[in-house]
C-alpha positions as CSV (number, residue, x, y, z in Angstrom):
1,Q,0.1,-0.1,0.0
2,V,2.9,2.3,0.7
3,H,4.4,1.7,-2.7
4,R,1.0,2.4,-4.2
5,R,0.7,5.8,-2.6
6,I,4.1,6.7,-3.8
7,G,3.4,5.5,-7.2
8,V,0.1,7.7,-7.3
9,A,2.2,10.8,-6.1
10,W,5.0,10.2,-8.7
11,A,2.1,9.7,-11.4
12,M,0.5,12.9,-10.4
13,L,3.6,15.0,-10.7
14,V,4.3,13.9,-14.1
15,A,0.7,14.5,-14.9
16,R,1.0,18.1,-14.1
17,I,4.1,18.6,-16.3
18,C,2.1,17.0,-19.2
19,Q,-0.7,19.6,-18.6
20,L,1.9,22.4,-18.8
21,Y,3.4,21.0,-22.0
22,P,0.5,19.2,-23.6
23,N,2.3,18.8,-27.1
24,A,5.7,18.0,-25.7
25,V,7.6,14.6,-26.5
26,S,8.6,12.1,-23.6
27,A,12.5,13.5,-23.5
28,V,11.1,17.2,-22.9
29,I,8.7,16.0,-20.4
30,V,11.3,14.2,-18.6
31,D,13.7,17.3,-18.8
32,K,11.0,19.6,-17.6
33,F,10.0,17.3,-14.9
34,F,13.6,17.8,-13.2
35,N,13.7,21.3,-14.0
36,I,10.4,22.3,-12.6
37,Y,10.4,20.5,-9.5
38,S,14.0,21.1,-8.3
39,Q,13.2,24.8,-8.2
40,W,9.5,24.2,-7.0
41,S,8.3,26.7,-4.1
42,W,7.4,24.0,-1.6
43,P,5.3,23.9,0.4
44,Q,3.1,25.3,-2.6
45,P,1.0,22.4,-3.6
46,V,1.0,20.5,-7.0
47,L,-2.7,20.7,-8.2
48,L,-4.3,19.1,-11.3
49,K,-7.3,21.1,-10.8
50,Q,-8.8,23.3,-8.4
51,I,-9.8,21.8,-5.1
52,E,-13.5,21.8,-4.9
53,D,-16.0,21.5,-2.0
54,G,-18.7,18.9,-2.1
55,P,-21.9,17.7,-0.6
56,L,-20.4,15.1,1.8
57,Q,-19.3,15.5,5.6
58,V,-15.7,14.6,4.7
59,R,-12.5,16.3,5.3
60,V,-11.0,18.2,2.1
61,W,-7.5,19.2,2.3
62,N,-7.3,22.7,3.3
63,P,-4.0,24.2,5.1
64,R,-5.9,27.4,5.9
65,L,-8.3,25.5,7.9
66,Y,-6.6,22.5,9.1
67,P,-3.2,23.0,11.2
68,H,-2.1,19.2,10.4
69,D,-2.3,20.1,6.5
70,R,0.0,23.2,7.0
71,Q,2.8,20.7,8.2
72,H,3.0,18.9,4.9
73,K,6.2,19.6,3.4
74,M,5.8,18.7,-0.3
75,P,2.1,18.4,-0.9
76,V,0.6,16.8,-4.0
77,I,-2.9,16.9,-3.8
78,T,-5.4,14.2,-5.4
79,P,-7.9,15.7,-8.2
80,A,-10.9,13.8,-7.3
81,Y,-13.4,14.8,-4.5
82,P,-12.6,14.9,-1.5
83,S,-9.0,16.4,-2.4
84,M,-6.4,14.7,-0.2
85,C,-2.5,15.0,0.2
86,A,-0.8,11.9,-1.5
87,T,2.5,12.9,0.1
88,H,1.7,13.5,3.9
89,N,4.3,11.0,5.0
90,I,7.2,13.3,3.5
91,S,9.4,14.2,6.5
92,S,12.5,17.0,6.6
93,S,14.8,14.1,5.6
94,T,12.9,12.6,2.9
95,Q,12.3,16.0,1.5
96,K,15.9,16.8,1.5
97,V,16.6,13.2,-0.4
98,I,14.0,14.0,-3.0
99,M,15.3,17.6,-3.6
100,E,18.8,16.2,-3.9
101,E,17.6,13.6,-6.6
102,F,15.5,16.3,-8.3
103,K,18.4,18.5,-8.7
104,R,20.8,15.6,-9.8
105,G,18.3,14.6,-12.4
106,M,18.1,18.2,-13.7
107,A,22.1,18.3,-13.8
108,L,22.1,15.0,-15.7
109,M,19.4,16.0,-18.2
110,Q,21.5,19.3,-19.1
111,E,24.6,16.9,-19.6
112,I,22.4,14.6,-21.9
113,G,21.4,17.6,-23.7
114,I,25.0,18.5,-24.7
115,G,26.1,14.9,-25.4
116,Q,28.2,14.5,-22.2
117,K,25.8,12.0,-20.9
118,T,23.5,9.2,-22.3
119,W,19.9,8.2,-21.0
120,S,21.4,5.1,-19.5
121,D,23.3,7.4,-17.0
122,L,19.8,8.7,-15.8
123,L,18.6,5.1,-15.2
124,Q,21.4,3.9,-13.0
125,R,20.6,1.8,-10.0
126,H,20.3,3.9,-6.6
127,E,23.5,4.0,-4.4
128,F,21.7,3.7,-1.1
129,F,23.8,0.9,0.1
130,H,27.2,2.5,-0.6
131,K,26.1,6.2,0.5
132,Y,26.1,6.1,4.5
133,K,28.6,4.9,6.9
134,F,25.8,3.7,9.4
135,Y,22.6,2.2,8.9
136,L,19.8,1.0,11.1
137,C,18.2,-2.6,10.3
138,I,14.8,-2.9,11.6
139,V,13.8,-6.7,11.9
140,A,10.5,-7.9,12.3
141,A,10.0,-11.8,12.9
142,T,7.2,-14.1,13.2
143,K,7.0,-17.6,14.7
144,S,4.1,-18.5,12.4
145,T,2.9,-18.9,9.0
146,H,3.8,-16.6,6.0
147,D,0.3,-15.0,6.2
148,Q,0.3,-14.1,9.6
149,H,3.8,-12.4,9.2
150,L,2.6,-10.4,6.3
151,Q,0.0,-8.9,8.5
152,Y,2.9,-8.0,11.0
153,S,5.7,-6.9,8.9
154,G,3.1,-4.6,7.0
155,L,2.2,-3.0,10.5
156,V,6.0,-2.4,11.3
157,E,6.8,-1.1,7.6
158,S,3.7,1.2,7.8
159,K,4.9,2.8,10.9
160,L,8.3,3.1,10.0
161,R,7.9,6.8,9.1
162,L,7.2,7.5,13.0
163,L,10.7,6.1,13.8
164,V,12.1,8.3,11.0
165,Q,10.4,11.4,12.8
166,K,11.6,10.3,16.0
167,L,15.3,9.8,14.8
168,E,15.2,13.3,13.1
169,A,14.7,15.1,16.4
170,V,18.0,13.3,18.0
171,E,20.7,15.9,18.3
172,G,23.7,14.7,16.1
173,I,21.6,13.2,13.2
174,E,21.6,15.3,10.2
175,L,19.7,13.1,7.9
176,V,17.4,9.8,8.3
177,H,17.1,8.2,5.0
178,P,14.6,5.2,4.9
179,Y,15.1,2.6,2.1
180,V,11.7,2.0,0.3
181,K,11.7,-1.8,0.1
182,S,11.8,-4.6,2.5
183,F,13.5,-8.0,2.5
184,T,11.8,-11.1,3.7
185,N,12.9,-14.6,4.3
186,G,11.5,-17.8,6.0
187,Y,13.1,-20.5,7.8
188,L,12.4,-23.8,9.4
189,C,14.1,-23.8,12.9
190,K,14.8,-27.1,15.1
191,S,14.7,-25.1,18.4
192,E,14.2,-21.7,20.2
193,A,17.9,-21.4,20.6
194,E,18.4,-21.5,16.7
195,M,15.7,-19.3,16.0
196,E,17.0,-16.5,18.6
197,K,20.5,-16.9,16.8
198,I,19.0,-16.4,13.4
199,F,17.0,-13.2,14.7
200,N,20.0,-11.6,16.5
201,S,22.2,-11.7,13.3
202,Y,19.7,-11.1,10.7
203,G,20.3,-8.1,8.4
204,T,24.1,-8.4,8.7
205,L,27.0,-10.1,6.9
206,E,27.5,-12.4,9.8
207,G,23.8,-13.4,9.7
208,Q,24.4,-15.0,6.1
209,D,27.0,-17.5,7.9
210,V,24.4,-18.4,10.5
211,T,21.6,-19.2,8.0
212,K,23.7,-20.9,5.2
213,D,22.8,-24.4,6.5
214,V,19.6,-23.7,7.8
215,N,16.5,-25.0,5.7
216,T,14.2,-22.4,4.4
217,T,10.4,-22.7,3.8
218,E,11.1,-22.8,0.0
219,S,12.8,-26.1,0.6
220,E,11.7,-29.1,-1.5
221,N,10.9,-31.2,1.8
222,T,9.4,-28.4,3.7
223,E,6.2,-30.4,4.5
224,E,8.3,-33.3,6.0
225,L,10.7,-31.0,7.9
226,K,7.6,-29.4,9.4
227,K,7.0,-32.3,11.5
228,D,9.8,-31.6,13.9
229,H,10.7,-27.7,12.9
230,F,8.6,-24.7,12.9
231,E,8.3,-21.7,10.7
232,V,9.9,-18.2,11.3
233,H,9.5,-15.6,9.0
234,L,11.8,-12.5,9.0
235,T,11.4,-9.0,7.2
236,K,14.3,-6.3,7.4
237,L,14.1,-2.8,6.7
238,F,17.0,-0.4,6.3
239,I,17.4,3.3,7.1
240,G,20.7,5.2,6.3
241,L,22.2,7.7,8.9
242,K,24.0,10.8,8.1
243,I,25.5,11.8,11.7
244,D,27.3,15.1,12.6
245,L,28.4,15.2,16.2
246,R,30.1,18.6,17.0
247,K,30.0,18.7,20.8
248,G,32.6,16.0,21.4
249,D,30.1,12.8,22.0
250,K,31.7,9.9,20.3
251,K,28.6,7.8,20.6
252,L,25.0,8.6,19.5
253,D,22.2,7.6,21.8
254,I,19.1,6.5,20.1
255,Q,17.6,4.4,22.9
256,S,14.6,6.7,23.5
257,P,13.2,6.8,19.9
258,C,13.8,3.4,19.5
259,G,12.0,2.5,22.8
260,E,9.1,4.8,21.7
261,F,8.9,2.7,18.2
262,F,9.0,-0.5,20.1
263,G,6.0,0.7,22.2
264,I,3.9,1.6,19.2
265,I,4.6,-1.7,17.5
266,K,3.5,-3.7,21.0
267,S,0.4,-1.6,21.1
268,W,-0.8,-3.6,18.1
269,Q,-4.1,-5.3,19.2
270,S,-3.0,-8.5,17.5
271,F,0.5,-8.2,19.0
272,D,1.7,-11.6,20.6
273,P,5.0,-11.7,22.4
274,K,5.2,-15.6,21.8
275,L,4.9,-15.2,18.0
276,H,5.9,-11.3,17.3
277,H,9.5,-9.9,17.7
278,I,10.8,-6.6,16.9
279,Q,14.3,-5.4,16.8
280,I,16.6,-2.6,15.7
281,K,20.2,-2.8,15.2
282,N,23.2,-0.6,14.2
283,V,24.9,-2.3,11.0
284,K,28.0,-0.5,9.6
285,L,28.4,0.1,5.7
286,Y,30.8,-2.9,5.4
287,D,28.8,-5.3,7.6
288,L,25.5,-5.0,5.3
289,P,24.4,-8.6,4.1
290,D,24.7,-9.4,0.6
291,D,21.2,-9.8,-0.4
292,V,20.9,-5.9,-0.5
293,Y,23.1,-6.0,-3.5
294,I,22.0,-7.1,-6.8
295,E,23.9,-9.6,-9.2
296,G,26.9,-7.8,-10.8
297,E,26.9,-5.0,-8.1
298,T,30.2,-4.6,-6.3
299,R,29.7,-4.2,-2.5
300,P,31.8,-1.6,-0.7
301,T,35.2,-3.0,0.5
302,K,36.7,-1.7,3.7
303,P,39.6,0.3,3.2
304,T,43.3,-0.3,4.5
305,K,43.9,1.5,7.6
306,R,46.7,4.0,7.7
307,K,48.0,5.0,11.0
308,R,48.2,8.8,11.2
309,T,47.7,11.5,14.0
310,I,44.1,12.3,14.7
311,S,43.6,16.1,15.7
312,K,41.3,17.1,18.3
313,S,38.7,18.6,16.0
314,D,38.6,15.2,13.8
315,S,37.7,13.2,17.0
316,Q,35.0,15.7,17.6
317,K,33.4,15.3,14.4
318,R,33.9,11.6,13.6
319,P,31.2,9.3,15.8
320,K,32.7,6.0,16.9
321,S,29.5,4.3,16.8
322,V,25.8,4.5,17.0
323,G,24.0,3.1,20.0
324,A,22.1,0.0,19.1
325,A,18.7,-0.6,20.5
326,V,17.4,-4.1,20.8
327,A,14.0,-5.5,21.9
328,S,12.1,-8.9,21.2
């Protein structure tokens, strides 16, 4: 559902450009898309038609009337009655990320126009799993069927924006960039100890070694194995962190926002602590698992350390680690 809402918002942004340039070919539409939106006066809304009142007693997007609507950072308004904001989930961090991409797209289109770049350069894969030094991995696990896990993991994914907002308020965090897709795996465990070992390492490079000899729910003899094994399904979500510590603290404490997020998840009326588990772990760039990279993509390699004298100013700016928060 989250991905569908995002798709609708992008479609409306493109539709507005088509309204402005009804006779333009597709290449011009793409060029104008990046050019116009990289300079758009947000939070001025993007409208396909004027907002209309109707006969029903339903709320229509109106920032003059509703304080909550005034908080929308990049409003894209649906044209059908009742008009709503399709981009209400955008936070300060995600706005920065989107604007950076708009500007990067505009620069690429300019280079394509003069022959210095090609269209394939515009369509390159993202660099999310190369971009940040620190990541948070949010793991949702269900000791039950895949269908029951879909309900739980869907809840966790839908609440991720609340964690992003809470992390943005932490001093020292400059940017909180959530990855838009999740990764899911299912395993057949022999014991609670095996399940716990998988859960605690899932979402890291170490976790690959832990699960390499564990039967998955996709195994050919799954039904036979279920006689003395139980199903565990796990979903991992990633958030990239840009950190800037200037007050001498070498460790970033995120226990409070993570604890509040755990509370939100556990307040779900169907939450069962015997079946549902939630965890947030700090994962450094070079410890990310292989499955976040596609075939042929080169994962980042840790550079060889060189001994050098670290000045006092450097030690203040470089965070040693991010405090991890764990709950299950």
